[in-house]
VMD Tcl script that draws the C-alpha trace (Angstrom):
set ca {
  {48.23 -79.33 -50.05}
  {49.59 -79.91 -53.83}
  {50.49 -77.03 -55.72}
  {49.57 -76.95 -59.64}
  {52.45 -75.98 -61.81}
  {53.12 -73.30 -63.06}
  {52.29 -72.64 -66.95}
  {55.89 -71.05 -66.89}
  {57.57 -74.28 -66.14}
  {55.61 -75.50 -69.11}
  {56.89 -73.09 -71.59}
  {60.25 -72.50 -70.30}
  {60.65 -76.77 -70.93}
  {59.10 -76.56 -74.96}
  {61.34 -73.58 -75.75}
  {64.74 -73.42 -73.73}
  {65.76 -70.47 -75.00}
  {63.13 -68.34 -73.31}
  {64.79 -67.83 -69.76}
  {62.70 -65.74 -68.49}
  {58.19 -65.00 -68.14}
  {57.20 -61.28 -67.20}
  {54.21 -61.40 -65.33}
  {53.48 -57.36 -66.87}
  {49.59 -57.00 -65.68}
  {48.13 -54.28 -63.39}
  {46.97 -56.86 -60.44}
  {45.49 -53.32 -58.23}
  {43.19 -52.77 -61.73}
  {40.11 -54.03 -60.54}
  {38.00 -57.27 -61.10}
  {39.14 -57.93 -64.60}
  {42.95 -56.78 -65.23}
  {43.29 -59.54 -68.22}
  {41.09 -57.36 -70.22}
  {41.36 -54.90 -72.19}
  {38.45 -53.10 -73.98}
  {39.82 -52.58 -77.96}
  {40.72 -49.45 -79.01}
  {38.38 -47.23 -80.70}
}
mol new
graphics top color blue
foreach p $ca { graphics top sphere $p radius 0.5 }
foreach p [lrange $ca 0 end-1] q [lrange $ca 1 end] { graphics top cylinder $p $q radius 0.2 }
display resetview
């Protein structure tokens, strides 16, 4: 099985000053954890 390249690797290659990328997504929060509705 071929693994797809990770976006974080491309970012770090393009901007060497970036040494770490942290995923802060709450994956347990539901079916669409990336979407946050606008605050009213």
